[in-house]
TORFIDREN-177686 format. One record per residue (C-alpha): residue number from 1; residue in one letter; x, y, z. Coordinates in pm, 1 decimal, decimal comma, m for minus. Each point is the difference from the previous one (the first is absolute). Layout:
N
@num:NUM&residu:A&px:X&py:Y&pz:Z
...
// end
This chain:
274
@num:1&residu:M&px:0,0&py:0,0&pz:0,0
@num:2&residu:L&px:141,6&py:336,5&pz:m101,0
@num:3&residu:T&px:m85,8&py:296,2&pz:214,5
@num:4&residu:Q&px:17,5&py:372,8&pz:m51,3
@num:5&residu:N&px:247,6&py:191,8&pz:206,7
@num:6&residu:R&px:m155,9&py:270,6&pz:214,0
@num:7&residu:H&px:323,5&py:139,3&pz:139,4
@num:8&residu:T&px:122,7&py:316,8&pz:m163,3
@num:9&residu:S&px:374,7&py:m60,8&pz:12,6
@num:10&residu:G&px:6,5&py:m159,9&pz:m342,8
@num:11&residu:D&px:138,3&py:m303,1&pz:m178,8
@num:12&residu:V&px:136,7&py:m196,7&pz:294,4
@num:13&residu:G&px:m338,3&py:m20,5&pz:169,7
@num:14&residu:T&px:m158,0&py:m100,7&pz:m329,2
@num:15&residu:F&px:256,4&py:m274,6&pz:m48,9
@num:16&residu:Y&px:m67,6&py:m145,6&pz:344,9
@num:17&residu:D&px:m376,7&py:11,4&pz:m43,0
@num:18&residu:R&px:12,9&py:m178,8&pz:m332,3
@num:19&residu:H&px:233,7&py:m272,9&pz:116,8
@num:20&residu:T&px:m106,8&py:m75,3&pz:357,4
@num:21&residu:D&px:m268,5&py:m255,2&pz:m80,0
@num:22&residu:V&px:193,9&py:m162,3&pz:m285,0
@num:23&residu:Y&px:309,0&py:m44,7&pz:218,0
@num:24&residu:D&px:m208,1&py:m122,0&pz:291,2
@num:25&residu:H&px:m149,4&py:m276,0&pz:m214,5
@num:26&residu:A&px:327,6&py:m94,0&pz:m171,9
@num:27&residu:L&px:204,9&py:m3,5&pz:320,2
@num:28&residu:G&px:m231,0&py:m187,8&pz:231,5
@num:29&residu:G&px:m138,9&py:285,1&pz:207,9
@num:30&residu:N&px:313,1&py:213,2&pz:28,3
@num:31&residu:I&px:127,0&py:260,3&pz:m245,7
@num:32&residu:H&px:370,7&py:m74,3&pz:19,5
@num:33&residu:V&px:218,4&py:m288,8&pz:m115,7
@num:34&residu:G&px:41,2&py:m326,9&pz:184,4
@num:35&residu:Y&px:304,7&py:m182,6&pz:131,9
@num:36&residu:W&px:72,1&py:m368,0&pz:m64,2
@num:37&residu:E&px:288,9&py:m171,8&pz:175,6
@num:38&residu:D&px:105,9&py:m194,2&pz:m311,0
@num:39&residu:D&px:m136,0&py:m175,7&pz:m308,9
@num:40&residu:A&px:m136,7&py:m284,0&pz:213,3
@num:41&residu:D&px:m204,7&py:238,0&pz:215,6
@num:42&residu:D&px:m365,9&py:m64,6&pz:m87,5
@num:43&residu:S&px:m144,4&py:284,0&pz:206,8
@num:44&residu:S&px:m311,8&py:164,3&pz:m136,0
@num:45&residu:M&px:11,0&py:356,0&pz:m128,9
@num:46&residu:R&px:m162,3&py:125,4&pz:319,3
@num:47&residu:E&px:247,2&py:m188,0&pz:216,6
@num:48&residu:A&px:290,8&py:137,4&pz:m200,6
@num:49&residu:T&px:m119,3&py:361,0&pz:6,0
@num:50&residu:D&px:m67,1&py:m26,6&pz:373,5
@num:51&residu:R&px:354,7&py:m131,3&pz:40,4
@num:52&residu:L&px:134,6&py:313,1&pz:m168,5
@num:53&residu:T&px:m190,7&py:204,7&pz:258,1
@num:54&residu:D&px:155,3&py:m211,1&pz:274,5
@num:55&residu:L&px:352,0&py:55,1&pz:m136,5
@num:56&residu:V&px:m55,1&py:375,2&pz:8,9
@num:57&residu:T&px:m140,8&py:m23,0&pz:352,6
@num:58&residu:E&px:296,2&py:m204,0&pz:122,2
@num:59&residu:R&px:234,8&py:272,2&pz:m119,0
@num:60&residu:L&px:m208,9&py:266,5&pz:169,1
@num:61&residu:A&px:22,2&py:m196,2&pz:326,6
@num:62&residu:P&px:m307,6&py:175,2&pz:143,5
@num:63&residu:A&px:m17,6&py:35,8&pz:376,7
@num:64&residu:E&px:m316,2&py:28,2&pz:206,8
@num:65&residu:G&px:m148,2&py:347,4&pz:m1,1
@num:66&residu:Q&px:188,7&py:126,8&pz:m301,6
@num:67&residu:H&px:m159,7&py:222,3&pz:m264,7
@num:68&residu:L&px:78,2&py:m102,2&pz:m359,9
@num:69&residu:L&px:m55,9&py:178,2&pz:m331,4
@num:70&residu:D&px:m126,2&py:m202,5&pz:m297,6
@num:71&residu:V&px:116,2&py:198,9&pz:m304,4
@num:72&residu:G&px:m239,9&py:m85,7&pz:m279,7
@num:73&residu:C&px:m236,5&py:m213,6&pz:204,1
@num:74&residu:G&px:m200,0&py:m147,1&pz:m286,6
@num:75&residu:H&px:m325,8&py:m152,1&pz:117,1
@num:76&residu:G&px:136,2&py:m72,6&pz:346,1
@num:77&residu:S&px:86,1&py:m369,7&pz:m25,0
@num:78&residu:T&px:362,7&py:46,8&pz:109,0
@num:79&residu:A&px:m89,1&py:209,5&pz:303,2
@num:80&residu:A&px:m277,5&py:m243,9&pz:93,2
@num:81&residu:R&px:245,5&py:m289,4&pz:7,5
@num:82&residu:I&px:247,8&py:193,0&pz:213,3
@num:83&residu:V&px:m249,9&py:121,1&pz:261,2
@num:84&residu:A&px:m141,5&py:m352,7&pz:26,7
@num:85&residu:R&px:339,5&py:m111,4&pz:129,5
@num:86&residu:H&px:155,4&py:303,3&pz:166,7
@num:87&residu:A&px:m124,9&py:249,9&pz:259,7
@num:88&residu:V&px:80,7&py:304,8&pz:m209,8
@num:89&residu:E&px:m188,5&py:292,6&pz:m146,8
@num:90&residu:I&px:22,3&py:43,7&pz:m376,8
@num:91&residu:T&px:m91,4&py:309,8&pz:m194,8
@num:92&residu:G&px:m28,9&py:m70,1&pz:m370,4
@num:93&residu:I&px:4,1&py:263,1&pz:m273,4
@num:94&residu:S&px:m94,2&py:m8,7&pz:m366,0
@num:95&residu:V&px:m74,0&py:254,5&pz:m273,2
@num:96&residu:S&px:m302,9&py:m208,3&pz:m100,7
@num:97&residu:D&px:m317,9&py:64,5&pz:193,5
@num:98&residu:Y&px:m134,5&py:m322,8&pz:m149,6
@num:99&residu:Q&px:276,9&py:m194,9&pz:171,7
@num:100&residu:V&px:m40,0&py:193,8&pz:324,9
@num:101&residu:D&px:m372,1&py:m77,3&pz:0,2
@num:102&residu:L&px:71,3&py:m370,1&pz:m56,3
@num:103&residu:A&px:262,6&py:m4,1&pz:275,4
@num:104&residu:N&px:m217,1&py:178,6&pz:255,7
@num:105&residu:G&px:m291,4&py:m226,4&pz:m92,0
@num:106&residu:R&px:199,9&py:m319,1&pz:56,5
@num:107&residu:P&px:m154,8&py:m187,5&pz:295,0
@num:108&residu:L&px:253,4&py:m36,2&pz:280,9
@num:109&residu:S&px:m83,1&py:m164,2&pz:329,8
@num:110&residu:P&px:24,2&py:230,7&pz:302,5
@num:111&residu:D&px:178,3&py:m286,8&pz:174,2
@num:112&residu:L&px:309,7&py:28,6&pz:m220,5
@num:113&residu:P&px:318,6&py:102,1&pz:179,9
@num:114&residu:G&px:50,5&py:304,0&pz:m224,7
@num:115&residu:R&px:m208,7&py:251,7&pz:m189,5
@num:116&residu:A&px:19,4&py:173,3&pz:m336,8
@num:117&residu:T&px:m148,2&py:314,5&pz:m150,6
@num:118&residu:F&px:35,8&py:139,4&pz:m349,8
@num:119&residu:R&px:m9,4&py:347,9&pz:m147,1
@num:120&residu:L&px:36,5&py:181,8&pz:m327,9
@num:121&residu:A&px:349,1&py:149,2&pz:m20,6
@num:122&residu:D&px:286,2&py:35,7&pz:m247,4
@num:123&residu:A&px:332,1&py:m146,9&pz:114,2
@num:124&residu:M&px:180,9&py:265,7&pz:m204,5
@num:125&residu:E&px:m171,4&py:265,1&pz:214,3
@num:126&residu:N&px:m12,1&py:m194,7&pz:325,8
@num:127&residu:P&px:m230,8&py:187,3&pz:241,2
@num:128&residu:F&px:126,9&py:m145,6&pz:328,7
@num:129&residu:E&px:212,5&py:173,8&pz:259,3
@num:130&residu:D&px:368,5&py:m77,4&pz:41,2
@num:131&residu:G&px:70,7&py:m313,4&pz:200,6
@num:132&residu:T&px:m356,7&py:m129,9&pz:m4,9
@num:133&residu:F&px:76,9&py:m365,1&pz:m78,9
@num:134&residu:D&px:212,8&py:m278,9&pz:143,7
@num:135&residu:G&px:26,1&py:m173,2&pz:m336,8
@num:136&residu:A&px:m124,6&py:6,1&pz:m358,0
@num:137&residu:Y&px:m32,5&py:m233,1&pz:m295,9
@num:138&residu:A&px:m59,4&py:52,6&pz:m370,6
@num:139&residu:I&px:m96,1&py:m305,1&pz:m204,6
@num:140&residu:E&px:0,1&py:67,1&pz:m375,7
@num:141&residu:S&px:m119,3&py:356,4&pz:47,4
@num:142&residu:L&px:313,9&py:205,8&pz:m61,5
@num:143&residu:M&px:13,7&py:m124,9&pz:m358,1
@num:144&residu:H&px:m316,4&py:199,5&pz:m71,6
@num:145&residu:M&px:135,9&py:324,4&pz:147,4
@num:146&residu:K&px:155,6&py:251,3&pz:m234,2
@num:147&residu:D&px:207,6&py:171,1&pz:270,9
@num:148&residu:K&px:153,8&py:m283,8&pz:197,7
@num:149&residu:K&px:250,2&py:235,2&pz:161,7
@num:150&residu:A&px:m281,0&py:205,7&pz:151,6
@num:151&residu:A&px:m187,1&py:m310,8&pz:115,6
@num:152&residu:L&px:304,4&py:m152,8&pz:168,1
@num:153&residu:G&px:95,1&py:332,8&pz:154,0
@num:154&residu:H&px:m343,3&py:30,8&pz:156,6
@num:155&residu:I&px:5,5&py:m358,0&pz:125,9
@num:156&residu:A&px:336,2&py:62,9&pz:165,6
@num:157&residu:R&px:m132,1&py:321,0&pz:152,2
@num:158&residu:V&px:m301,2&py:m161,7&pz:164,4
@num:159&residu:L&px:203,8&py:m288,7&pz:146,3
@num:160&residu:R&px:123,2&py:19,3&pz:357,5
@num:161&residu:P&px:370,9&py:m64,6&pz:67,6
@num:162&residu:G&px:55,5&py:m374,5&pz:m27,7
@num:163&residu:G&px:m305,3&py:m36,3&pz:m222,5
@num:164&residu:R&px:22,0&py:m250,9&pz:m282,0
@num:165&residu:L&px:m117,9&py:25,9&pz:m359,3
@num:166&residu:V&px:m50,1&py:m316,8&pz:m204,4
@num:167&residu:I&px:m47,4&py:27,1&pz:m375,4
@num:168&residu:A&px:m115,5&py:m289,1&pz:m220,2
@num:169&residu:E&px:48,3&py:115,7&pz:m355,3
@num:170&residu:H&px:101,1&py:m59,7&pz:m358,1
@num:171&residu:S&px:313,1&py:169,3&pz:m124,5
@num:172&residu:L&px:249,6&py:m28,0&pz:m283,2
@num:173&residu:A&px:339,3&py:m162,7&pz:38,4
@num:174&residu:G&px:131,9&py:239,9&pz:m263,5
@num:175&residu:V&px:m106,8&py:268,3&pz:m242,7
@num:176&residu:L&px:m183,1&py:m116,7&pz:m312,4
@num:177&residu:T&px:147,3&py:98,4&pz:m335,3
@num:178&residu:G&px:m96,2&py:m5,6&pz:m367,4
@num:179&residu:P&px:m347,8&py:m127,5&pz:m94,1
@num:180&residu:D&px:m62,9&py:m110,7&pz:358,0
@num:181&residu:A&px:50,1&py:357,1&pz:120,4
@num:182&residu:A&px:m256,0&py:126,7&pz:m250,9
@num:183&residu:R&px:m251,5&py:m262,1&pz:102,5
@num:184&residu:M&px:70,2&py:80,1&pz:363,1
@num:185&residu:A&px:m131,9&py:349,4&pz:m68,1
@num:186&residu:D&px:m335,6&py:m162,0&pz:m80,0
@num:187&residu:A&px:19,6&py:m218,3&pz:309,8
@num:188&residu:Y&px:57,9&py:310,8&pz:208,9
@num:189&residu:A&px:m361,8&py:100,3&pz:m56,8
@num:190&residu:Y&px:m104,2&py:m310,9&pz:193,2
@num:191&residu:F&px:289,8&py:m68,1&pz:236,8
@num:192&residu:K&px:264,4&py:255,6&pz:85,4
@num:193&residu:F&px:287,0&py:m253,4&pz:6,7
@num:194&residu:S&px:250,0&py:275,9&pz:m66,3
@num:195&residu:L&px:224,3&py:m75,1&pz:297,2
@num:196&residu:T&px:274,9&py:m253,9&pz:33,0
@num:197&residu:T&px:46,3&py:m178,4&pz:329,7
@num:198&residu:D&px:306,0&py:214,8&pz:70,9
@num:199&residu:M&px:m202,7&py:315,7&pz:m61,7
@num:200&residu:Y&px:m252,5&py:m105,0&pz:264,7
@num:201&residu:G&px:286,0&py:m39,3&pz:243,6
@num:202&residu:E&px:133,4&py:344,0&pz:m88,7
@num:203&residu:L&px:m340,7&py:163,9&pz:50,5
@num:204&residu:L&px:m41,4&py:m170,5&pz:335,6
@num:205&residu:R&px:338,7&py:127,5&pz:112,8
@num:206&residu:E&px:m80,7&py:350,5&pz:m127,3
@num:207&residu:A&px:m318,9&py:m14,1&pz:207,6
@num:208&residu:G&px:212,6&py:m63,3&pz:307,9
@num:209&residu:L&px:m66,8&py:m372,1&pz:30,4
@num:210&residu:E&px:256,1&py:m275,7&pz:39,9
@num:211&residu:V&px:m47,2&py:m301,0&pz:m227,1
@num:212&residu:V&px:49,7&py:m309,9&pz:213,7
@num:213&residu:D&px:m114,8&py:m276,0&pz:m235,2
@num:214&residu:H&px:m80,4&py:m71,0&pz:m362,8
@num:215&residu:T&px:m127,4&py:m345,3&pz:m90,3
@num:216&residu:D&px:m60,3&py:m85,5&pz:m365,1
@num:217&residu:I&px:m300,6&py:m232,8&pz:m29,7
@num:218&residu:T&px:m56,9&py:27,9&pz:m374,6
@num:219&residu:E&px:m5,4&py:m374,1&pz:m61,5
@num:220&residu:N&px:m242,4&py:m55,4&pz:289,3
@num:221&residu:V&px:m266,2&py:233,8&pz:m140,8
@num:222&residu:R&px:13,4&py:m75,4&pz:m374,0
@num:223&residu:R&px:m293,8&py:m239,1&pz:19,6
@num:224&residu:C&px:m233,5&py:296,1&pz:51,0
@num:225&residu:Y&px:69,9&py:166,1&pz:m330,0
@num:226&residu:G&px:m194,7&py:m242,9&pz:m215,2
@num:227&residu:S&px:m307,3&py:41,9&pz:220,5
@num:228&residu:M&px:26,8&py:377,2&pz:m19,2
@num:229&residu:I&px:18,3&py:0,0&pz:m377,9
@num:230&residu:S&px:m288,2&py:m249,1&pz:m25,5
@num:231&residu:G&px:m200,6&py:234,5&pz:220,3
@num:232&residu:W&px:63,6&py:289,9&pz:m236,3
@num:233&residu:R&px:m92,1&py:m209,3&pz:m303,8
@num:234&residu:N&px:m322,2&py:m112,0&pz:168,4
@num:235&residu:A&px:m78,5&py:363,5&pz:76,6
@num:236&residu:A&px:52,5&py:82,8&pz:m367,6
@num:237&residu:D&px:m228,8&py:m284,9&pz:m106,8
@num:238&residu:N&px:m270,5&py:108,6&pz:242,8
@num:239&residu:S&px:m2,6&py:368,6&pz:m89,9
@num:240&residu:S&px:m38,6&py:195,6&pz:m320,5
@num:241&residu:G&px:123,7&py:301,7&pz:m189,8
@num:242&residu:E&px:290,4&py:200,8&pz:136,1
@num:243&residu:T&px:m6,6&py:m184,4&pz:332,1
@num:244&residu:S&px:48,8&py:m334,2&pz:m172,1
@num:245&residu:R&px:283,0&py:137,3&pz:m211,7
@num:246&residu:E&px:166,8&py:143,5&pz:308,9
@num:247&residu:W&px:m6,9&py:m334,5&pz:182,6
@num:248&residu:A&px:127,8&py:m183,5&pz:m308,4
@num:249&residu:A&px:286,8&py:247,5&pz:m38,3
@num:250&residu:A&px:87,6&py:m41,1&pz:368,4
@num:251&residu:A&px:5,3&py:m378,9&pz:m40,8
@num:252&residu:D&px:228,1&py:16,6&pz:m304,2
@num:253&residu:L&px:231,8&py:245,5&pz:169,4
@num:254&residu:G&px:m1,6&py:m199,3&pz:321,7
@num:255&residu:H&px:88,6&py:m322,5&pz:m179,8
@num:256&residu:W&px:301,0&py:167,9&pz:m155,7
@num:257&residu:F&px:109,9&py:164,2&pz:321,3
@num:258&residu:F&px:m47,4&py:m288,1&pz:241,2
@num:259&residu:F&px:131,9&py:m274,9&pz:m227,2
@num:260&residu:E&px:243,6&py:161,3&pz:m243,6
@num:261&residu:V&px:184,5&py:264,9&pz:204,0
@num:262&residu:P&px:276,4&py:m176,0&pz:196,4
@num:263&residu:Q&px:79,7&py:318,6&pz:193,7
@num:264&residu:L&px:m335,0&py:m16,5&pz:180,7
@num:265&residu:R&px:48,7&py:m86,8&pz:365,5
@num:266&residu:Y&px:m217,0&py:m21,1&pz:309,1
@num:267&residu:G&px:138,6&py:54,9&pz:344,9
@num:268&residu:L&px:m55,0&py:83,1&pz:363,5
@num:269&residu:L&px:180,4&py:310,2&pz:124,9
@num:270&residu:T&px:20,6&py:80,0&pz:369,4
@num:271&residu:A&px:116,7&py:336,6&pz:129,3
@num:272&residu:V&px:16,8&py:157,7&pz:343,4
@num:273&residu:R&px:m19,0&py:359,4&pz:114,8
@num:274&residu:P&px:306,1&py:57,3&pz:224,0
// end
């Protein structure tokens, strides 16, 4: 189901609105990739995407009573899993009021150890006061932000000393050249994979954060890509006109990018505010 964006900040909100339901269906109830231990791992898509959430949470190492920021909260599935297991407070932000409505409408038992709330906000213009949060995580949200430097600077600003930021994200192992570079310009309209892994590290350091870990899990998440592309093709088949053409173009571009660009990587970055 495609939905109209009602947020006025522009193309990013529109992108999220149009893709939330398609990703949710393709990725088993989450809207980020999954993690499989190895080729013999027969975990379902939902189990694998939940495991990615757990890997991020482990790196956050949340302690009881902490306040965490979910940067690009999606429809709230990640936060819901964390507060079901940890006595923390999570504030999630998104530029899509559709996603915020879904997240706030998600039924959560009052008996859970933690609690989560969600609000409309732009990570590139983070509205929170300095030192508001004990930790933050961004799962596949930075790639949609045009000004990653501003977003990371704001995240660093709102973290308390000792606060951890965990990023789960695609990046490039090197700069694309030739025909790939030209095609990358088209991909940029969908996914802003303009940063190499080293560039993310540089931006984190410029923001005043210390990078303490980078774990490449590219091979563990590849299994998701086929499901994502199938989801886009199904969306094309079940829509018409410009919308159908847009989904079909995304599927073609995604197939090239996910399966034919060896520089594409996926990793977990952990940084700490000194």
